[in-house]
Structures are given as C-alpha cells and as structure tokens.
TIBADO-68978 format. One record per residue: x, y, z of N, C-alpha, C in turn; residue in three letters. Coordinates in steps of 0.1 Angstrom, whole numbers, padded with zeros to 4 digits, always signed. Atoms other than C-alpha are relative to their C-alpha. Layout:
<sevexs>
XYZXYZXYZala ...
</sevexs>
This chain:
<sevexs>
+0001-0011+0009+0930+3094+1845-0011+0010+0005met +0009-0010-0005+0913+3126+1856-0008+0006-0011ser +0008-0007+0010+0888+3148+1838+0007+0012-0005arg -0008-0011+0006+0915+3173+1830+0003-0003-0014thr -0004+0003+0014+0928+3177+1795+0015-0001-0001his -0014+0003+0000+0963+3168+1804+0003-0010-0011arg -0002+0009+0012+0978+3151+1773+0005-0014+0005pro -0004+0014-0002+0982+3113+1772+0012-0001-0010val -0012+0002+0008+1017+3104+1759+0000-0015-0005lys -0001+0014+0006+1019+3074+1735+0015-0001-0005leu -0014+0001+0003+1055+3064+1733+0001-0011-0012val -0001+0009+0012+1064+3048+1698+0015-0003+0000val -0013+0003+0000+1097+3029+1700+0008-0001-0013pro -0006-0002+0014+1106+3038+1664+0001+0013-0004phe -0002-0013+0007+1117+3067+1643-0013+0004-0007ala +0012-0005+0007+1090+3089+1627+0000-0005-0014pro +0003+0002+0014+1075+3081+1593-0001-0014-0004ala +0001+0014+0004+1078+3043+1593-0015-0005+0002gly +0014+0004-0001+1047+3021+1592-0005-0001+0013ala +0004+0000-0014+1047+3016+1629-0004+0013+0005thr +0004-0013-0004+1047+3053+1634-0012+0005-0006asp +0012-0004+0007+1020+3058+1609-0012-0005+0008ile +0011+0006-0007+0997+3034+1627-0001+0007+0014ile +0000-0006-0013+1007+3050+1661-0006+0013-0001gly +0006-0013+0001+0997+3084+1649-0015-0001-0003arg +0014+0002+0002+0964+3071+1636-0008-0003+0013leu +0006+0005-0012+0957+3054+1669-0001+0012+0010ile +0000-0011-0010+0967+3086+1689-0011+0010-0003ala +0011-0009+0004+0943+3107+1669-0014-0005+0004gln +0014+0005-0003+0913+3083+1673-0002-0001+0014lys +0001+0002-0015+0921+3076+1710-0002+0014+0006leu +0003-0014-0005+0922+3114+1716-0015+0005-0001gly +0014-0003+0004+0889+3118+1699-0010-0007+0011asp +0009+0007-0008+0873+3091+1721+0001+0004+0015arg -0002-0005-0014+0889+3104+1754-0004+0014+0002leu +0003-0014-0001+0882+3140+1747+0011+0007+0006gly -0012-0008-0005+0918+3150+1755+0011-0004-0010gln -0011+0003+0011+0950+3151+1734+0008-0012+0003pro -0009+0011-0002+0971+3121+1729+0011+0003-0010val -0011-0005+0008+1006+3130+1717+0010-0012-0001val -0010+0010+0003+1033+3108+1701+0013+0004+0005ile -0015-0002-0004+1068+3106+1716+0008-0011-0006glu -0009+0010+0006+1092+3088+1693+0013-0002+0009asn -0012+0004-0007+1119+3069+1713+0006-0012-0006arg -0005+0011+0007+1137+3048+1688+0014-0005+0006pro -0013+0005-0003+1168+3026+1693+0001-0012+0009gly -0002+0011-0008+1182+2995+1709-0011-0011-0001ala +0009+0010+0002+1157+2971+1693-0013+0003+0008gly +0013-0005-0007+1127+2991+1709+0002+0001+0015thr -0001+0001-0014+1141+2987+1744+0002+0014+0006thr -0001-0014-0006+1147+3025+1749-0014+0005+0002ile +0014-0004-0002+1111+3033+1744-0007-0008+0010gly +0006+0009-0010+1100+3003+1764+0004+0004+0014asn -0005-0004-0013+1121+3014+1793-0007+0012+0005thr +0007-0012-0004+1105+3048+1794-0013-0003+0006val +0014+0003-0004+1071+3034+1798+0000-0009+0012val -0001+0008-0012+1081+3007+1822+0003+0007+0013ala -0004-0008-0012+1095+3033+1846-0010+0011+0003lys +0009-0011-0001+1066+3058+1841-0010-0002+0011ala +0011+0001-0010+1039+3066+1866-0011-0007-0005ala +0012+0008+0005+1010+3041+1863-0013+0007+0002pro +0012-0008-0001+0984+3067+1859-0009+0001-0012asp +0008-0001+0013+0972+3061+1823+0005+0011-0009gly -0004-0010+0008+0990+3091+1810+0013-0002-0008tyr -0011+0005+0009+1020+3072+1795-0002-0014-0004thr +0003+0013+0006+1014+3043+1772+0011-0004-0010leu -0010+0005+0010+1036+3022+1750-0007-0006-0012leu +0004+0006+0012+1028+3015+1714+0009-0012-0003phe -0009+0013+0000+1040+2978+1714-0002-0008-0013ala +0000+0009+0012+1048+2962+1680+0005-0013+0002pro -0005+0014-0001+1060+2927+1673+0013+0000+0008thr -0012+0001-0008+1095+2935+1686+0000+0001+0015pro +0001+0000-0014+1082+2941+1720+0001-0013+0006phe -0001+0015-0005+1080+2903+1725+0013-0006-0004val -0013+0007+0005+1109+2893+1704+0012+0005+0007ile -0011-0004-0007+1133+2914+1723+0001-0008+0013thr +0000+0008-0012+1123+2894+1754+0006-0014-0002gln -0006+0012+0003+1134+2863+1737+0015+0001-0004ala -0014-0001+0006+1167+2876+1721+0009+0006+0011leu -0009-0006-0009+1181+2897+1750-0001-0006+0014tyr +0001+0007-0013+1189+2878+1782-0001+0010+0012pro +0001-0011-0011+1192+2911+1802-0006+0012-0006lys +0006-0013+0004+1168+2940+1797+0000+0010+0012leu +0000-0010-0011+1166+2972+1818-0015+0000+0006pro +0014+0001-0006+1129+2961+1827-0004-0014-0001tyr +0006+0014+0000+1110+2929+1834-0013+0002-0009asp +0011-0002+0009+1087+2927+1804-0013-0006+0004ala +0013+0007-0004+1062+2904+1821-0005+0008+0012val +0005-0006-0013+1060+2922+1855-0002+0015-0001lys +0001-0015+0000+1064+2958+1845-0009+0007-0010glu +0010-0005+0010+1037+2961+1818-0014-0006+0003phe +0014+0004-0001+0999+2959+1818-0005+0000-0014ala +0006+0000+0013+0985+2948+1784-0014+0007+0000pro +0013-0007+0001+0957+2971+1773-0007-0004-0011val +0009+0005+0012+0946+2961+1738+0010-0003-0012ser -0005+0003+0013+0957+2944+1706-0006+0011-0010leu +0006-0009+0008+0951+2969+1678-0001-0005-0014leu +0001+0004+0015+0960+2956+1643+0011-0010-0003ala -0009+0011+0003+0977+2927+1627+0001+0000-0016val -0002+0003+0014+0991+2919+1592+0009-0011-0002ser -0008+0011+0002+1007+2888+1577+0013+0004-0007pro -0012-0001+0009+1040+2882+1561-0003-0009-0012phe +0000+0009+0012+1045+2867+1526+0014-0004-0004ile -0013+0006+0005+1073+2844+1516+0001+0004-0015leu -0003-0004+0014+1086+2859+1483+0013-0005-0004val -0012+0005+0005+1112+2845+1461+0004+0007-0013val -0005-0004+0012+1134+2855+1432-0007-0008-0011asn +0008+0007+0010+1115+2847+1400+0008-0011-0007asp -0008+0011+0007+1144+2826+1386+0001-0013+0008ala -0001+0013-0008+1141+2801+1415-0009-0010-0006leu +0009+0010+0007+1128+2769+1399-0012-0005+0009pro +0010+0004-0009+1105+2762+1429-0012+0009-0003ala +0012-0008+0004+1069+2774+1419-0010-0001+0012arg +0009+0001-0011+1052+2763+1452+0009-0002+0013thr -0008+0002-0012+1062+2761+1488+0005-0014+0001leu -0004+0014-0001+1063+2723+1487+0013-0002-0009gly -0012+0002+0009+1088+2725+1457+0012+0008+0007glu -0011-0008-0006+1109+2751+1477+0005-0009+0011leu -0005+0008-0011+1111+2728+1508+0008-0012-0006ile -0008+0012+0006+1121+2698+1486+0013+0005-0005ala -0014-0004+0005+1148+2719+1469+0009+0003+0012leu -0009-0003-0012+1161+2731+1503+0005-0013+0007ala -0005+0012-0006+1163+2696+1516+0009-0008-0009lys -0010+0006+0009+1180+2684+1485+0013+0007-0001ala -0012-0008+0000+1205+2712+1488+0002+0008+0014lys +0000-0006-0014+1210+2718+1526+0012+0010+0000pro -0010-0010-0002+1229+2750+1534+0004+0008-0012gly -0002-0007+0013+1227+2763+1498-0009+0012-0002val +0011-0011+0002+1195+2784+1496+0001+0010+0011leu -0001-0012-0010+1195+2818+1514-0013+0007+0001thr +0011-0010-0004+1169+2840+1530+0006+0012+0006phe -0006-0012-0005+1175+2876+1538-0010+0006+0010cys +0009-0006-0010+1161+2899+1565+0004+0015+0001ser -0003-0014-0002+1161+2935+1576+0011+0002+0011ala -0010+0000-0010+1189+2926+1601-0002-0011+0010gly +0001+0011-0009+1197+2901+1627-0009+0003+0012ser +0010-0003-0011+1169+2898+1653-0012+0006-0005gly +0012-0006+0005+1144+2915+1630-0011-0010-0001ser +0011+0009+0001+1109+2901+1625+0002-0009-0012val -0003+0008+0011+1118+2888+1590+0010-0011+0003pro -0011+0011-0003+1149+2870+1604-0007-0011+0008his +0007+0009-0008+1127+2854+1631-0010-0008-0008met +0010+0008+0009+1101+2844+1605+0008-0011-0007ala -0007+0011+0008+1128+2826+1585+0005-0011+0009gly -0005+0010-0010+1142+2809+1617-0011-0010+0003glu +0012+0009-0004+1107+2796+1625-0004-0009-0012leu +0002+0008+0013+1103+2784+1588+0010-0012+0001phe -0010+0010+0000+1136+2765+1592-0004-0011+0010lys +0003+0009-0010+1124+2749+1624-0012-0008-0004leu +0013+0008+0003+1088+2739+1613+0000-0007-0013asn -0002+0007+0013+1098+2729+1578+0011-0011+0000ala -0011+0010+0000+1129+2710+1588+0010+0003-0011gly -0009-0002+0011+1151+2728+1563+0012+0007+0005val -0013-0007-0002+1187+2743+1563+0002+0010-0010asp -0002-0011+0009+1187+2776+1547+0008+0011+0007ile -0010-0009-0006+1213+2804+1553-0006+0014+0001val +0005-0014-0002+1204+2838+1568+0010+0010-0005his -0009-0011+0005+1218+2869+1551-0007+0013+0005val +0006-0012-0005+1211+2901+1571+0004+0012-0009pro -0002-0012+0007+1207+2934+1553-0002+0011+0010tyr +0002-0011-0009+1205+2969+1568-0014+0004+0001lys +0014-0003-0001+1168+2972+1562-0009-0008-0009gly +0009+0008+0009+1137+2957+1545+0001+0003-0015ala -0001-0004+0014+1141+2977+1513+0012-0006-0006phe -0012+0006+0005+1177+2965+1509-0002-0015-0002glu +0002+0014+0000+1166+2930+1517-0007-0005-0013ala +0009+0004+0011+1138+2927+1491+0007+0004-0013val -0008-0004+0011+1161+2945+1466+0010-0012-0004thr -0009+0011+0002+1186+2917+1471-0007-0012-0006gly +0007+0011+0006+1159+2891+1463-0003+0003-0015val +0003-0004+0014+1149+2910+1431+0013-0002-0009met -0013+0000+0008+1186+2911+1420+0006-0014+0000ala -0005+0013+0000+1191+2874+1427+0012-0003+0009gly -0011+0002-0010+1217+2879+1455-0004-0010+0010gln +0005+0010-0010+1195+2858+1478-0013-0005-0007val +0012+0007+0007+1166+2835+1470-0014+0004+0006gln +0014-0002-0006+1138+2845+1495+0001+0010+0011met +0002-0010-0010+1125+2870+1519-0015-0001+0006phe +0014-0001-0007+1096+2871+1545-0003+0014+0002phe +0003-0014-0001+1082+2905+1539-0014+0003+0005gly +0013-0004-0004+1052+2923+1554-0008+0003-0012asp +0009-0001+0013+1023+2924+1530-0001+0013-0005ile +0000-0014+0004+1022+2961+1529+0011+0003-0009gly -0013-0004+0008+1058+2963+1516+0001-0009-0012gly -0004+0008+0012+1059+2934+1491-0011-0002-0009val +0012+0001+0009+1023+2934+1476+0002+0007-0012leu -0003-0007+0013+1032+2961+1451+0009-0007-0009pro -0010+0007+0008+1063+2941+1440-0006-0013-0006leu +0007+0012+0005+1042+2909+1437-0009+0003-0012ile +0010-0003+0011+1016+2926+1415+0008+0005-0012arg -0008-0004+0012+1044+2941+1393+0009-0011-0005glu -0008+0011+0004+1060+2907+1389+0015+0000+0003gly -0014-0002-0004+1092+2917+1405+0006-0011+0010arg -0003+0012-0008+1091+2889+1431-0012-0009-0001val +0011+0009+0001+1070+2858+1432-0003-0005+0015arg +0005+0003-0014+1048+2850+1463-0002-0015+0000ala +0003+0014-0002+1047+2814+1476-0010-0004+0010leu +0009+0003-0011+1028+2815+1508-0002+0011+0010ala +0004-0010-0010+1011+2836+1535+0003-0005+0013leu -0004+0005-0014+1021+2835+1572-0012+0000+0009ser +0012-0001-0009+0985+2840+1586-0007-0013+0000ser +0008+0012-0001+0960+2813+1596-0009-0001-0012glu +0011+0000+0011+0936+2823+1568+0006+0009-0011thr -0004-0007+0012+0941+2837+1533-0003+0015+0001arg +0001-0015+0001+0943+2874+1525-0010+0004-0011ser +0009-0005+0011+0916+2893+1505+0008+0006-0011ala -0008-0006+0010+0944+2910+1487+0006-0010-0010asp -0004+0010+0008+0957+2877+1474-0007-0013+0002leu +0008+0011-0003+0929+2852+1476+0004-0014-0004pro -0004+0013+0005+0946+2825+1456+0013-0005+0006thr -0013+0004-0006+0978+2825+1477-0003-0008+0012leu +0003+0009-0011+0978+2796+1501+0008+0005+0013pro -0007-0002-0012+0989+2799+1537+0012-0010+0002thr -0011+0010-0002+1021+2782+1550-0005-0012+0006met +0006+0013-0006+0999+2758+1570-0007-0008-0011ile +0006+0007+0011+0979+2749+1539+0011-0007-0008glu -0011+0006+0008+1012+2743+1521+0009-0009+0006ser -0007+0011-0006+1024+2718+1545+0010+0004+0011gly -0009-0003-0011+1043+2737+1573-0008+0002+0012val +0010+0001-0011+1023+2728+1604+0003+0012+0011pro -0001-0010-0011+1018+2756+1631+0008+0012-0004gly -0007-0012+0003+1034+2783+1611-0009+0013-0001tyr +0007-0013+0000+1019+2817+1619+0009+0010+0006val -0008-0011-0004+1038+2849+1620-0007+0013-0005val +0007-0012+0003+1021+2882+1623+0008+0012+0005leu -0005-0013-0005+1033+2917+1625-0012+0007+0006thr +0012-0006-0007+1011+2934+1651+0003+0012+0007tyr -0001-0012-0009+1006+2965+1672-0010-0001+0010thr +0009+0000-0012+0991+2969+1706+0004+0012+0009gly -0004-0010-0010+0992+2992+1736+0001-0007+0013val -0002+0004-0014+1006+2985+1770+0003+0012+0009val -0002-0012-0010+1008+3006+1802+0009-0005+0011ala -0008+0004-0012+1030+3005+1833-0009-0009+0008pro +0007+0011-0007+1021+2975+1854-0010+0003+0010ala +0010-0003-0011+1004+2991+1883-0011+0010-0004ala +0011-0009+0004+0980+3011+1862-0013-0006+0005thr +0012+0006-0006+0946+3007+1879-0009-0007-0011pro +0009+0007+0009+0922+2982+1863-0011+0008-0007pro +0010-0007+0006+0895+3007+1857+0006+0010-0011asp -0006-0008+0010+0919+3029+1837+0004-0008-0012ile -0002+0008+0011+0930+3000+1817-0012-0004-0008val +0013+0003+0007+0895+2991+1809-0005+0012-0008gln +0005-0012+0008+0886+3027+1799+0009+0001-0013lys -0008-0001+0013+0916+3028+1775-0003-0012-0010leu +0003+0012+0009+0907+2993+1762-0012+0004-0009asn +0013-0003+0007+0872+3004+1754+0002+0011-0011thr -0002-0011+0009+0883+3037+1738+0008-0005-0012ala -0009+0005+0011+0910+3019+1717-0009-0009-0010leu +0008+0009+0008+0886+2992+1705-0011+0007-0008asn +0011-0007+0007+0858+3016+1697+0007+0008-0012thr -0006-0009+0009+0882+3039+1678+0004-0009-0013ser -0004+0008+0011+0893+3010+1656-0012-0005-0010leu +0012+0005+0008+0857+3003+1644-0005+0010-0010gln +0004-0010+0010+0854+3034+1623+0005-0003-0014thr -0005+0003+0015+0855+3031+1585+0013+0007-0003pro -0012-0007+0004+0882+3057+1583+0012-0008+0006glu -0012+0007-0005+0905+3037+1606+0002-0013-0007ala -0002+0013+0007+0898+3004+1589+0007+0003-0014ala -0006-0002+0013+0906+3020+1555+0015+0004+0000ala -0014-0003-0002+0938+3035+1568+0009-0011+0003ala -0007+0013-0002+0949+3002+1581+0002-0008-0012leu -0001+0008+0012+0941+2985+1549+0010+0005-0011arg -0010-0006+0009+0963+3010+1530+0014-0005+0002arg -0013+0005-0003+0993+2996+1547+0000-0015+0003ile +0000+0015-0001+0982+2959+1546-0004-0005+0014gly +0003+0006-0013+0969+2957+1582-0016+0000+0001ala +0015+0000-0004+0934+2950+1597-0001+0002+0015glu +0002-0002-0014+0920+2960+1630-0002-0014+0007ser +0002+0013-0007+0921+2932+1657-0003+0003+0015ala +0002-0004-0014+0905+2946+1688-0002-0012+0009pro -0001+0012-0010+0908+2924+1719-0002+0006+0014ala +0001-0004-0014+0901+2926+1756+0015-0001+0005ser -0013-0001-0006+0931+2933+1779+0005-0015+0003ala -0003+0014-0003+0929+2896+1790+0004-0008-0012gln -0004+0007+0011+0930+2883+1756+0014+0004-0007asp -0013-0005+0005+0958+2905+1745+0012-0005+0009phe -0010+0006-0009+0978+2893+1776+0003-0015-0004ala -0003+0014+0004+0973+2857+1765+0007-0001-0014ala -0007-0001+0013+0984+2866+1730+0014+0002+0001phe -0014-0003-0003+1016+2882+1742+0008-0012+0006leu -0006+0011-0006+1023+2852+1763+0003-0012-0009ser -0002+0011+0010+1019+2827+1735+0011+0005-0010ala -0010-0006+0009+1041+2850+1713+0013-0002+0006glu -0012+0001-0008+1067+2851+1740+0006-0015+0000arg -0004+0014+0000+1068+2813+1743+0005-0004-0014asp -0004+0004+0013+1070+2808+1705+0014+0005-0004lys -0013-0005+0004+1100+2831+1700+0011-0004+0009trp -0010+0005-0009+1118+2819+1730+0005-0014-0005arg -0004+0013+0005+1117+2784+1715+0008+0001-0013glu -0008-0002+0013+1129+2797+1681+0014+0004+0003val -0014-0003-0004+1159+2814+1698+0007-0011+0006val -0007+0011-0006+1167+2784+1718+0004-0010-0010arg -0003+0010+0010+1166+2761+1689+0010+0005-0010his -0009-0005+0010+1185+2784+1664+0013+0005+0006ser -0012-0005-0006+1210+2797+1689+0004+0014-0004gly -0002-0014+0004+1206+2833+1677+0005+0008+0012ile -0005-0008-0011+1226+2857+1698+0002+0015-0005lys -0002-0014+0004+1224+2895+1696+0008+0007+0011ile -0008-0007-0010+1251+2915+1713-0004+0014+0002glu 
</sevexs>
C-alpha cells in the first residue's frame, strides 16, 4: 500500500442492509480513519458468498482489495467440492473482527424446558422433532447438524427461505426449534414469543446471564459462532497484512465500535493474522466433519 489516497476496496459477499453489510460498513469507516485513506464497500452477493470470494481471490495482492469474510467463507469450503478458487492457497488471513453466538430457541408449547429434556424427548421420538434454518447449507442448518452429531439425536431439518421465515415458523408451531443468531432472536425471547434453551458459545452472554451454554447443558464440544473477519489475496506482502491487522484491531477498540457491535449482538474479537489463520483452519475441519457425517449436498 502506497502513501497515495487510492481507495481500498472491501468486498462484502452479501447484499446491502443485512447484518453482515452493517458490520462491513462500520469496519470500512473505522479502517479508513486509521489508514488515512478511503475504504469503500463493494457488495458482491450470490452463490453462497463464492462470487465475492472469487473477486478477491483473483485480485492484485497489493492490499487494495480485501474480502469481508463471514462464517460462510469457511462453510462453503466444506459444502462445495469444486470452487472457482482454492480457499486455503488463495487467501491470506488478516484479522478476526467480531463474533456472536447462536441461541437454540423452541416453540413455547414444546414440553421440554431444558436442553437435557429436549435431548431426551428427541431420543424418545427419533425423526419426529424438527429444526428449521434459513436454507440448506446456511449457518443455522449447519448448527443444527452439529447438534445432531454431538448430542446423538435424530431431528429433521426443514429449510425456509430466510431466517425471518424460519423463526416465524417456530413461533407458529410449524417446527419445534431454530438456531438463531443472538441479535435476531433476543427481542423475541424477551417478548416471550420463543423460549431459549441454550447458547452456542463457550461462555455465557451478558445479555442472558442465566442461559446456560450447550456445553454446560451436556453437549460436549458444541461451539458455533457467527463471525466476521478480513482476508486478502494470498500473495499480499506480510508487511501490508501486518499494517492492515494493526489498523483493524485498533479500530475495533473504540467505544463507538464496541457499542455498534453490541447493538447487533456481536462483540469485537481482535486477533493476530496467525491466530485468525488457526481459527479458520479449525473451523474448516469442524464443518468438513459435519458435512461428511451428515451427507449434506448442495447442488
């Protein structure tokens, strides 16, 4: 990156106005302030984020084209046997930015009042209980498949067209449960429209301090986070990666950034480029195992 004021392009592989785009625009503003040059958002939605990912994979490795990489960045690597890029070889991890947990919510008429009771009910009635998602291959779908694997239960996946439709299905009693991001389901929990059973993070949330985690509730190794990070084309020089990492991590430490993330149920999670690379590798291994075990296929 030179000392010119040439804009840095941050590719967001989703349409404008969603939660991912909102975080992306916050990061773009803060990163631009730190670098002293404009950072512009380019939305490239479609094909499970692979359109935007491809743009960055094939871009010049000069630090001026970056990818805003949310959870599907790794999930697509597990789901799609053939991608137009090599996700391991063609990207350089820059920094993890923010994370937020999922909450397992159920229809209030379901007799299970705890996660343990839900697991017992599912084992007593294999193939009867249902969980919904925002579509096949979505993060809520994968969260449900990991739950099936780790808890040893047989529950049926019902895909909807989006998260709103899915959680509406739970409230209406069309399906029994949904793994929803905390920002989306917390208001419904507080209004009593769905009932929360467990949190998907390693530790409890300040928003719901009495809600136990999945691990506390007897599902070993269950951690599912929705996260966002930044990656660059693979051959980006290490000094540029380090400069971007420092700028991103510093920008996340401001009270304004922390407050903005909290409003959508997320919290900052700054990390070194090396730690972010290790995080992505562990996520990749986890979701590949889930796909292998469940037999999920996305055409």
